[in-house]
C-alpha positions as CSV (number, residue, x, y, z in Angstrom):
1,M,0.2,0.3,0.0
2,S,1.3,3.3,-0.9
3,S,2.4,5.3,2.2
4,R,1.1,8.4,1.3
5,P,-1.5,10.0,-1.1
6,L,-0.5,10.4,-4.7
7,G,-0.6,13.6,-6.4
8,G,0.7,16.1,-4.1
9,D,-1.6,19.4,-4.3
10,S,-3.0,17.8,-7.6
11,T,-6.3,16.0,-7.3
12,Q,-7.3,12.9,-8.8
13,R,-10.5,11.4,-9.9
14,I,-11.3,7.8,-8.3
15,D,-14.4,6.4,-10.5
16,T,-13.7,2.7,-10.4
17,P,-12.3,0.0,-8.5
18,A,-9.4,0.0,-10.9
19,D,-8.5,3.6,-10.0
20,F,-8.8,3.0,-6.6
21,S,-6.1,0.1,-6.7
22,A,-3.8,2.5,-8.6
23,A,-4.2,5.4,-6.3
24,F,-3.5,3.3,-3.1
25,G,-1.7,0.1,-4.1
26,V,-3.9,-2.2,-2.5
27,S,-4.5,-6.0,-2.8
28,R,-7.3,-7.6,-5.0
29,E,-8.8,-8.8,-1.5
30,T,-9.1,-5.6,-0.4
31,I,-10.9,-4.2,-3.3
32,Q,-13.3,-7.1,-3.2
33,R,-14.2,-5.9,0.3
34,L,-14.8,-2.3,-0.9
35,E,-16.9,-3.7,-3.6
36,T,-19.2,-5.6,-0.8
37,Y,-19.4,-2.7,1.1
38,A,-20.5,-0.8,-2.2
39,G,-23.0,-3.2,-3.0
40,L,-24.7,-3.3,0.5
41,L,-24.5,0.7,1.0
42,Q,-26.2,1.1,-2.0
43,K,-28.7,-2.0,-0.9
44,W,-29.4,-0.2,2.4
45,Q,-29.6,3.5,0.9
46,K,-32.9,2.5,-0.7
47,T,-34.6,2.6,3.1
48,I,-32.0,4.7,5.2
49,N,-30.6,7.8,4.0
50,L,-26.7,6.8,4.7
51,V,-25.1,9.3,2.5
52,A,-26.6,12.3,0.7
53,P,-28.3,10.8,-2.5
54,R,-26.4,12.5,-5.0
55,T,-23.1,10.8,-3.9
56,V,-24.2,7.1,-4.4
57,A,-22.9,6.9,-7.7
58,E,-19.6,8.8,-7.0
59,I,-19.0,6.4,-3.8
60,W,-15.5,5.1,-4.9
61,H,-14.4,9.0,-5.5
62,R,-16.7,10.8,-2.8
63,H,-16.4,8.1,0.2
64,F,-14.0,5.5,-0.3
65,A,-11.2,7.5,-1.8
66,D,-11.9,10.6,0.2
67,S,-11.7,8.0,3.3
68,A,-8.6,6.4,2.4
69,Q,-6.6,9.1,1.9
70,L,-6.5,9.4,5.7
71,W,-4.3,6.4,6.0
72,A,-1.1,8.0,5.4
73,Y,-1.7,10.0,8.5
74,V,-2.6,7.1,10.8
75,P,1.0,6.9,12.5
76,Q,2.8,3.6,12.3
77,H,2.5,3.6,16.3
78,A,-1.0,3.3,16.5
79,R,-2.6,0.4,18.0
80,T,-6.2,2.1,18.5
81,L,-8.2,4.0,16.5
82,V,-11.6,5.8,17.2
83,D,-14.0,7.1,14.5
84,L,-16.5,9.8,16.0
85,G,-19.9,9.9,14.4
86,S,-19.0,6.8,11.9
87,G,-22.3,7.3,10.0
88,A,-22.3,4.8,7.2
89,G,-18.6,4.0,8.0
90,F,-16.4,7.0,6.6
91,P,-13.8,6.9,7.2
92,G,-13.7,4.3,9.9
93,L,-14.9,1.3,8.1
94,V,-12.7,2.1,5.1
95,L,-9.6,2.7,7.3
96,A,-10.3,-0.6,9.0
97,I,-10.4,-2.6,5.6
98,L,-7.1,-0.9,4.6
99,A,-5.7,-1.9,8.1
100,A,-6.3,-5.6,7.2
101,G,-4.8,-5.6,4.1
102,A,-1.8,-4.0,5.7
103,V,-1.7,-6.6,8.3
104,G,-2.0,-9.4,5.9
105,A,1.1,-7.9,3.7
106,G,2.9,-7.6,7.1
107,A,3.1,-3.9,7.0
108,R,2.2,-3.1,10.4
109,A,0.7,-4.7,13.6
110,P,-3.2,-5.1,14.3
111,L,-5.0,-2.0,14.7
112,R,-8.3,-2.1,16.7
113,F,-10.8,0.3,15.3
114,T,-13.9,1.7,17.5
115,L,-16.8,3.2,15.3
116,I,-19.0,5.8,17.3
117,E,-22.4,6.0,16.3
118,S,-25.3,7.4,18.0
119,D,-27.8,6.5,15.3
120,T,-29.1,3.2,15.9
121,R,-30.0,2.4,12.2
122,K,-26.6,3.3,10.9
123,A,-24.9,1.4,13.5
124,A,-27.2,-1.6,12.4
125,F,-25.7,-1.0,8.7
126,L,-22.1,-0.9,10.2
127,R,-22.8,-4.2,11.8
128,E,-24.1,-5.8,8.8
129,A,-21.1,-3.9,6.8
130,A,-18.4,-5.1,8.8
131,R,-19.8,-8.7,9.1
132,A,-20.1,-9.1,5.3
133,V,-16.5,-7.6,4.4
134,G,-15.0,-9.9,7.5
135,I,-13.5,-7.2,9.4
136,A,-13.6,-7.0,13.0
137,V,-14.7,-3.6,14.5
138,D,-16.2,-2.3,17.7
139,I,-19.3,-0.6,17.4
140,I,-20.8,2.2,19.8
141,P,-24.2,3.1,19.5
142,H,-24.1,5.9,21.8
143,R,-23.7,9.9,21.9
144,I,-20.0,10.8,21.7
145,E,-20.1,12.9,24.6
146,S,-21.8,10.2,26.9
147,E,-20.3,8.8,29.7
148,Q,-20.5,5.3,28.1
149,I,-18.2,6.2,25.6
150,R,-15.2,7.2,28.5
151,A,-16.1,3.9,30.1
152,M,-15.8,1.8,26.9
153,V,-12.9,3.8,25.2
154,E,-9.5,3.4,26.8
155,R,-5.9,4.9,25.6
156,I,-6.3,5.9,22.2
157,D,-3.8,6.5,19.6
158,C,-5.3,8.0,16.7
159,V,-9.1,9.8,16.6
160,T,-10.8,10.3,13.0
161,S,-13.8,12.3,12.2
162,R,-15.4,13.3,8.7
163,A,-18.2,15.8,8.1
164,L,-19.2,15.5,11.9
165,A,-18.9,19.3,13.1
166,P,-16.7,22.5,12.8
167,L,-13.3,21.5,14.2
168,P,-13.6,23.9,17.5
169,R,-16.7,21.4,18.4
170,L,-15.0,18.2,16.8
171,L,-11.8,18.7,19.2
172,E,-14.4,19.5,22.3
173,L,-16.0,16.1,21.5
174,A,-12.5,14.3,20.8
175,Y,-10.3,15.9,23.6
176,P,-11.4,13.5,26.4
177,L,-10.5,10.5,24.2
178,F,-6.6,12.3,23.6
179,G,-3.3,11.5,25.4
180,P,0.0,13.0,24.8
181,E,0.7,10.6,21.8
182,T,-2.8,10.9,20.0
183,V,-3.1,12.1,16.8
184,G,-6.2,13.3,15.2
185,V,-6.7,13.3,11.8
186,F,-9.9,15.1,10.4
187,P,-10.7,15.8,6.6
188,K,-11.9,19.4,6.4
189,G,-13.1,21.6,3.4
190,R,-12.1,25.0,2.1
191,D,-12.6,26.7,5.4
192,A,-10.3,24.4,7.2
193,S,-8.0,27.5,8.0
194,A,-10.7,29.5,9.6
195,E,-11.9,26.3,11.5
196,V,-8.2,25.8,12.9
197,E,-8.0,29.6,13.7
198,A,-11.4,29.2,15.6
199,A,-10.3,26.0,17.2
200,E,-6.8,27.9,18.8
201,H,-9.3,30.3,21.1
202,T,-9.8,27.1,23.3
203,F,-7.2,24.8,22.2
204,E,-3.6,24.4,21.9
205,F,-1.9,21.8,19.7
206,R,0.4,21.1,16.8
207,L,-0.9,21.4,13.4
208,R,-0.3,20.0,10.1
209,L,-2.7,20.9,6.9
210,E,-2.4,18.3,4.4
211,P,-3.5,18.5,0.8
212,S,-6.3,16.3,-0.1
213,L,-6.4,13.7,-3.0
214,T,-10.2,14.1,-4.0
215,E,-10.8,18.0,-3.5
216,A,-8.4,20.9,-4.4
217,D,-9.7,23.1,-2.0
218,A,-10.1,20.8,0.9
219,R,-7.5,19.9,3.5
220,I,-6.4,17.1,6.1
221,V,-5.9,18.9,9.2
222,V,-3.5,16.3,11.5
223,I,-3.6,17.7,15.2
224,E,-1.0,16.5,17.7
225,R,-0.4,17.5,21.5
226,L,-3.8,19.0,21.9
227,K,-4.6,20.6,25.2
228,L,-7.3,23.2,26.6
229,R,-5.6,27.0,26.8
230,E,-5.5,28.1,30.3
231,G,-8.6,29.4,31.5
232,S,-10.5,27.7,29.0
């Protein structure tokens, strides 16, 4: 698997399984799992609004590739990853599928995934999707800020979330899960810099803004050493 997204500051169109395989260098088994996932999502989408209807036809680009590009920023030392507000599994379940391929290839040690999704119908979809693709993940059907989450989730190495909330609110939700070595990996749109500036009123952190593979104006916000500002 490629260690970083391809293309630098340029974006790519990833419309097919072949495009995805070429962009991320994954195995045929990983592509088969994603194809199974795509078929199941299209089936469930008919009765549950898992994703915006207009994006279903672009699932490889808008959802799979947009999620998979985060894998490059999950630290090698990570053994636990929590995905906040997983929805239909983006990015958490896609990352878990990529991680299974990396472990199978001997590229890294196993990584335990916890997907937090309070919508019980979406949580049911996540359970069925994980079963169908043969991936072991923990699914917690509670609100992120609930006490159950803190009781169920212990030391976290990496926190991800996609399209859940503006960065200041997202860091409020993620903060209880952060330790000294935790890394947050959050895809953001064209307002990423403004969201970072707003978050700095409440938090201190080390920051990297990385280019997006799938959208020219988007950025991947990588957060480390998160702590509350004094007086916040």
